[in-house]
C-alpha beads as a LAMMPS data file, in Angstrom:
LAMMPS data file: protein, C-alpha beads

244 atoms
243 bonds

1 atom types
1 bond types

-500.0 500.0 xlo xhi
-500.0 500.0 ylo yhi
-500.0 500.0 zlo zhi

Masses

1 110.0

Atoms # bond

1 1 1 168.876 350.999 -387.101
2 1 1 172.079 349.318 -385.946
3 1 1 172.120 347.025 -388.995
4 1 1 171.639 349.977 -391.324
5 1 1 174.553 351.920 -389.797
6 1 1 176.902 348.897 -390.129
7 1 1 175.995 348.482 -393.813
8 1 1 176.586 352.195 -394.401
9 1 1 180.019 352.007 -392.821
10 1 1 180.975 348.957 -394.995
11 1 1 179.855 350.755 -398.191
12 1 1 181.895 353.832 -397.242
13 1 1 185.037 351.742 -396.641
14 1 1 184.677 349.969 -399.978
15 1 1 183.915 353.047 -402.039
16 1 1 186.684 355.239 -400.519
17 1 1 189.816 355.240 -402.814
18 1 1 193.215 354.412 -401.314
19 1 1 195.169 357.658 -400.998
20 1 1 198.334 356.201 -399.327
21 1 1 200.574 353.395 -400.713
22 1 1 200.666 350.064 -398.985
23 1 1 203.563 348.965 -396.780
24 1 1 205.006 346.704 -399.501
25 1 1 204.937 349.459 -402.109
26 1 1 206.570 351.925 -399.681
27 1 1 209.361 349.461 -398.888
28 1 1 210.085 348.850 -402.600
29 1 1 210.220 352.600 -403.246
30 1 1 212.606 353.165 -400.357
31 1 1 214.874 350.367 -401.615
32 1 1 214.910 351.843 -405.123
33 1 1 215.813 355.277 -403.781
34 1 1 218.584 353.811 -401.622
35 1 1 220.096 351.785 -404.489
36 1 1 220.002 354.822 -406.783
37 1 1 221.759 357.016 -404.223
38 1 1 224.444 354.382 -403.588
39 1 1 224.984 353.957 -407.345
40 1 1 225.591 357.692 -407.657
41 1 1 227.881 357.856 -404.626
42 1 1 230.067 354.804 -405.348
43 1 1 232.133 354.490 -408.569
44 1 1 231.477 351.719 -411.060
45 1 1 233.630 348.702 -410.284
46 1 1 232.908 346.676 -413.409
47 1 1 233.062 347.640 -417.052
48 1 1 230.381 346.960 -419.626
49 1 1 232.061 343.706 -420.608
50 1 1 232.129 342.480 -417.006
51 1 1 235.852 343.125 -416.453
52 1 1 236.875 344.875 -413.219
53 1 1 237.821 348.528 -413.463
54 1 1 241.004 349.480 -411.588
55 1 1 240.502 352.684 -409.600
56 1 1 243.092 355.404 -410.141
57 1 1 245.998 355.476 -407.694
58 1 1 246.799 358.788 -406.070
59 1 1 243.960 360.542 -407.859
60 1 1 245.577 360.140 -411.317
61 1 1 244.876 357.510 -413.924
62 1 1 247.810 355.795 -415.651
63 1 1 248.466 356.710 -419.251
64 1 1 246.821 354.875 -422.121
65 1 1 250.162 353.369 -423.191
66 1 1 250.832 351.931 -419.728
67 1 1 247.313 350.515 -419.467
68 1 1 247.488 348.845 -422.860
69 1 1 251.079 347.636 -422.441
70 1 1 252.232 349.338 -425.661
71 1 1 255.823 350.531 -425.916
72 1 1 256.380 354.242 -426.255
73 1 1 258.868 355.922 -428.584
74 1 1 261.431 356.241 -425.774
75 1 1 261.054 352.529 -424.979
76 1 1 261.771 351.614 -428.599
77 1 1 264.793 353.943 -428.738
78 1 1 266.183 352.502 -425.506
79 1 1 265.753 348.934 -426.764
80 1 1 267.415 349.800 -430.087
81 1 1 270.462 351.388 -428.423
82 1 1 270.791 348.478 -426.001
83 1 1 270.815 345.940 -428.831
84 1 1 273.188 348.114 -430.845
85 1 1 275.718 348.222 -427.997
86 1 1 275.978 344.410 -428.004
87 1 1 276.095 343.935 -431.798
88 1 1 279.898 344.113 -432.113
89 1 1 282.934 345.681 -430.474
90 1 1 282.746 348.816 -432.640
91 1 1 279.251 349.792 -431.493
92 1 1 280.110 348.712 -427.962
93 1 1 282.979 351.212 -427.919
94 1 1 280.785 353.942 -429.400
95 1 1 278.101 353.435 -426.737
96 1 1 280.733 353.072 -424.004
97 1 1 282.249 356.415 -424.988
98 1 1 278.910 358.049 -424.099
99 1 1 277.482 355.992 -421.208
100 1 1 280.434 353.968 -419.861
101 1 1 283.606 356.074 -420.214
102 1 1 285.722 353.810 -417.981
103 1 1 285.146 350.806 -420.253
104 1 1 285.935 353.013 -423.251
105 1 1 289.234 354.180 -421.757
106 1 1 290.254 350.688 -420.655
107 1 1 289.602 349.238 -424.136
108 1 1 288.087 345.939 -422.975
109 1 1 286.642 343.787 -425.789
110 1 1 284.346 340.732 -425.768
111 1 1 284.962 337.511 -427.726
112 1 1 282.975 334.262 -427.899
113 1 1 284.775 330.917 -427.698
114 1 1 281.803 328.535 -427.811
115 1 1 278.079 328.538 -427.027
116 1 1 278.570 328.904 -423.268
117 1 1 282.064 330.375 -422.903
118 1 1 282.990 333.967 -423.599
119 1 1 286.191 335.889 -423.113
120 1 1 286.940 339.547 -422.549
121 1 1 290.404 340.895 -423.351
122 1 1 291.780 343.841 -421.368
123 1 1 294.680 345.427 -423.292
124 1 1 297.972 346.177 -421.590
125 1 1 297.926 349.958 -422.070
126 1 1 299.036 352.893 -419.959
127 1 1 295.566 353.610 -418.642
128 1 1 295.399 350.108 -417.077
129 1 1 298.940 349.986 -415.637
130 1 1 300.187 350.882 -412.170
131 1 1 303.376 352.687 -411.165
132 1 1 305.652 349.593 -411.501
133 1 1 304.489 348.750 -415.065
134 1 1 302.071 345.929 -414.220
135 1 1 298.341 345.653 -414.706
136 1 1 296.719 347.662 -411.932
137 1 1 294.605 345.756 -409.433
138 1 1 291.830 348.335 -409.725
139 1 1 291.760 347.779 -413.500
140 1 1 291.512 344.002 -413.094
141 1 1 288.801 344.335 -410.447
142 1 1 286.744 347.032 -412.144
143 1 1 286.801 345.354 -415.537
144 1 1 285.611 342.102 -413.955
145 1 1 282.239 343.732 -413.350
146 1 1 282.246 345.163 -416.869
147 1 1 283.149 341.823 -418.468
148 1 1 280.500 339.895 -416.522
149 1 1 277.873 342.575 -417.098
150 1 1 278.632 342.665 -420.838
151 1 1 278.125 338.916 -421.061
152 1 1 274.816 338.947 -419.151
153 1 1 273.532 341.969 -421.050
154 1 1 274.418 340.406 -424.406
155 1 1 272.664 337.167 -423.439
156 1 1 269.501 338.866 -422.093
157 1 1 269.096 341.573 -424.727
158 1 1 268.026 345.173 -424.543
159 1 1 264.744 344.521 -422.705
160 1 1 266.476 343.899 -419.343
161 1 1 268.483 345.892 -416.816
162 1 1 271.579 344.282 -415.299
163 1 1 272.883 345.289 -411.859
164 1 1 275.900 343.789 -410.076
165 1 1 274.978 342.662 -406.548
166 1 1 278.184 340.989 -405.400
167 1 1 281.759 340.855 -406.667
168 1 1 284.447 338.581 -405.226
169 1 1 287.938 338.865 -406.713
170 1 1 291.010 336.916 -405.640
171 1 1 294.446 338.154 -406.762
172 1 1 296.939 335.342 -407.464
173 1 1 299.982 336.965 -409.127
174 1 1 300.920 340.181 -410.968
175 1 1 299.883 340.552 -414.588
176 1 1 302.517 341.883 -417.030
177 1 1 300.493 341.686 -420.231
178 1 1 296.958 341.744 -421.617
179 1 1 294.432 340.122 -419.281
180 1 1 291.952 337.550 -420.587
181 1 1 288.657 336.976 -418.728
182 1 1 287.173 333.533 -419.351
183 1 1 283.471 333.819 -418.476
184 1 1 281.264 330.863 -417.580
185 1 1 277.736 331.156 -416.058
186 1 1 276.714 328.840 -413.242
187 1 1 273.018 328.779 -414.192
188 1 1 271.307 328.259 -417.538
189 1 1 270.795 331.868 -418.562
190 1 1 268.673 330.990 -421.607
191 1 1 265.963 329.309 -419.526
192 1 1 266.030 332.198 -417.043
193 1 1 265.498 334.717 -419.836
194 1 1 262.615 332.668 -421.280
195 1 1 260.805 332.885 -417.931
196 1 1 260.268 336.642 -418.524
197 1 1 260.758 337.295 -414.804
198 1 1 263.525 338.892 -412.768
199 1 1 266.297 336.558 -411.666
200 1 1 269.786 336.350 -410.201
201 1 1 272.726 334.783 -412.005
202 1 1 276.305 334.111 -410.908
203 1 1 279.218 334.387 -413.319
204 1 1 282.578 332.657 -412.750
205 1 1 285.617 334.252 -414.350
206 1 1 289.204 333.079 -414.598
207 1 1 291.655 335.883 -415.344
208 1 1 294.942 334.961 -416.976
209 1 1 297.807 336.766 -418.682
210 1 1 297.547 336.499 -422.454
211 1 1 300.260 334.520 -424.227
212 1 1 302.188 336.959 -426.391
213 1 1 305.218 334.791 -427.303
214 1 1 305.185 331.469 -429.200
215 1 1 305.519 328.559 -426.802
216 1 1 304.647 330.727 -423.820
217 1 1 302.709 329.428 -420.853
218 1 1 299.422 330.883 -419.738
219 1 1 299.593 332.368 -416.249
220 1 1 296.468 332.655 -414.156
221 1 1 296.505 335.970 -412.330
222 1 1 293.122 335.964 -410.595
223 1 1 289.695 334.426 -410.029
224 1 1 286.400 336.239 -409.781
225 1 1 282.756 335.435 -409.013
226 1 1 280.127 338.056 -409.761
227 1 1 276.393 337.932 -408.976
228 1 1 274.025 339.977 -411.121
229 1 1 270.359 340.856 -410.686
230 1 1 268.426 340.994 -413.954
231 1 1 265.026 342.715 -414.200
232 1 1 262.771 343.180 -417.243
233 1 1 262.331 346.830 -418.180
234 1 1 258.587 346.237 -418.508
235 1 1 258.492 345.445 -414.787
236 1 1 260.150 348.778 -413.961
237 1 1 257.557 350.479 -416.151
238 1 1 254.674 348.792 -414.321
239 1 1 256.079 349.850 -410.967
240 1 1 256.398 353.466 -412.112
241 1 1 252.805 353.457 -413.407
242 1 1 251.543 352.190 -410.017
243 1 1 253.383 355.003 -408.214
244 1 1 251.862 357.693 -410.437

Bonds

1 1 1 2
2 1 2 3
3 1 3 4
4 1 4 5
5 1 5 6
6 1 6 7
7 1 7 8
8 1 8 9
9 1 9 10
10 1 10 11
11 1 11 12
12 1 12 13
13 1 13 14
14 1 14 15
15 1 15 16
16 1 16 17
17 1 17 18
18 1 18 19
19 1 19 20
20 1 20 21
21 1 21 22
22 1 22 23
23 1 23 24
24 1 24 25
25 1 25 26
26 1 26 27
27 1 27 28
28 1 28 29
29 1 29 30
30 1 30 31
31 1 31 32
32 1 32 33
33 1 33 34
34 1 34 35
35 1 35 36
36 1 36 37
37 1 37 38
38 1 38 39
39 1 39 40
40 1 40 41
41 1 41 42
42 1 42 43
43 1 43 44
44 1 44 45
45 1 45 46
46 1 46 47
47 1 47 48
48 1 48 49
49 1 49 50
50 1 50 51
51 1 51 52
52 1 52 53
53 1 53 54
54 1 54 55
55 1 55 56
56 1 56 57
57 1 57 58
58 1 58 59
59 1 59 60
60 1 60 61
61 1 61 62
62 1 62 63
63 1 63 64
64 1 64 65
65 1 65 66
66 1 66 67
67 1 67 68
68 1 68 69
69 1 69 70
70 1 70 71
71 1 71 72
72 1 72 73
73 1 73 74
74 1 74 75
75 1 75 76
76 1 76 77
77 1 77 78
78 1 78 79
79 1 79 80
80 1 80 81
81 1 81 82
82 1 82 83
83 1 83 84
84 1 84 85
85 1 85 86
86 1 86 87
87 1 87 88
88 1 88 89
89 1 89 90
90 1 90 91
91 1 91 92
92 1 92 93
93 1 93 94
94 1 94 95
95 1 95 96
96 1 96 97
97 1 97 98
98 1 98 99
99 1 99 100
100 1 100 101
101 1 101 102
102 1 102 103
103 1 103 104
104 1 104 105
105 1 105 106
106 1 106 107
107 1 107 108
108 1 108 109
109 1 109 110
110 1 110 111
111 1 111 112
112 1 112 113
113 1 113 114
114 1 114 115
115 1 115 116
116 1 116 117
117 1 117 118
118 1 118 119
119 1 119 120
120 1 120 121
121 1 121 122
122 1 122 123
123 1 123 124
124 1 124 125
125 1 125 126
126 1 126 127
127 1 127 128
128 1 128 129
129 1 129 130
130 1 130 131
131 1 131 132
132 1 132 133
133 1 133 134
134 1 134 135
135 1 135 136
136 1 136 137
137 1 137 138
138 1 138 139
139 1 139 140
140 1 140 141
141 1 141 142
142 1 142 143
143 1 143 144
144 1 144 145
145 1 145 146
146 1 146 147
147 1 147 148
148 1 148 149
149 1 149 150
150 1 150 151
151 1 151 152
152 1 152 153
153 1 153 154
154 1 154 155
155 1 155 156
156 1 156 157
157 1 157 158
158 1 158 159
159 1 159 160
160 1 160 161
161 1 161 162
162 1 162 163
163 1 163 164
164 1 164 165
165 1 165 166
166 1 166 167
167 1 167 168
168 1 168 169
169 1 169 170
170 1 170 171
171 1 171 172
172 1 172 173
173 1 173 174
174 1 174 175
175 1 175 176
176 1 176 177
177 1 177 178
178 1 178 179
179 1 179 180
180 1 180 181
181 1 181 182
182 1 182 183
183 1 183 184
184 1 184 185
185 1 185 186
186 1 186 187
187 1 187 188
188 1 188 189
189 1 189 190
190 1 190 191
191 1 191 192
192 1 192 193
193 1 193 194
194 1 194 195
195 1 195 196
196 1 196 197
197 1 197 198
198 1 198 199
199 1 199 200
200 1 200 201
201 1 201 202
202 1 202 203
203 1 203 204
204 1 204 205
205 1 205 206
206 1 206 207
207 1 207 208
208 1 208 209
209 1 209 210
210 1 210 211
211 1 211 212
212 1 212 213
213 1 213 214
214 1 214 215
215 1 215 216
216 1 216 217
217 1 217 218
218 1 218 219
219 1 219 220
220 1 220 221
221 1 221 222
222 1 222 223
223 1 223 224
224 1 224 225
225 1 225 226
226 1 226 227
227 1 227 228
228 1 228 229
229 1 229 230
230 1 230 231
231 1 231 232
232 1 232 233
233 1 233 234
234 1 234 235
235 1 235 236
236 1 236 237
237 1 237 238
238 1 238 239
239 1 239 240
240 1 240 241
241 1 241 242
242 1 242 243
243 1 243 244
């Protein structure tokens, strides 16, 4: 009787179908559910091509033009006007009349002597004179920044912004005629521009009174050193897109 009951119990355990999943199957199902929930909750961090996807900053995505690096219509207009202002003295005066009225009133003009030396001539007109009929110190000082900035801007092109960081002017003697600024850079500006990065450059200027009479002697009236910070406009654009 005991043997018969044991055999009956074994047959019942073999013939009874499994109604509950095994421990391994339950663990795999739980893992699949967990991974699916986390995939829905967390954003996708990689694109279909395997490249990382940058999450939006401040809840807003940057524009398509800023993401692709393409220049907008305003960028092209700004670059065109910047290059036009350095083409010749005529267009420089036209642009100065709108955006730089002090340079327009003073009448300063840029000339190139050789590959590395430029001059800027400040005319001896009423706007630049002081009360005792000499070139005003404020005119000599203010146009030093304009002359150095014009040289750097012409060398860099319209894709850069130029800001004067430091200006050191030393007055030597009064100026009773047109002032000539002889501009010489300390660093190699061409290699700095080719780097496509922001940089600092120092400009040395010797200011002398222009010779107006035959056989006259040139008189040095001042010395100036100006430091400029040059930044690509594309870098400003990237910073603005990160703040948006």
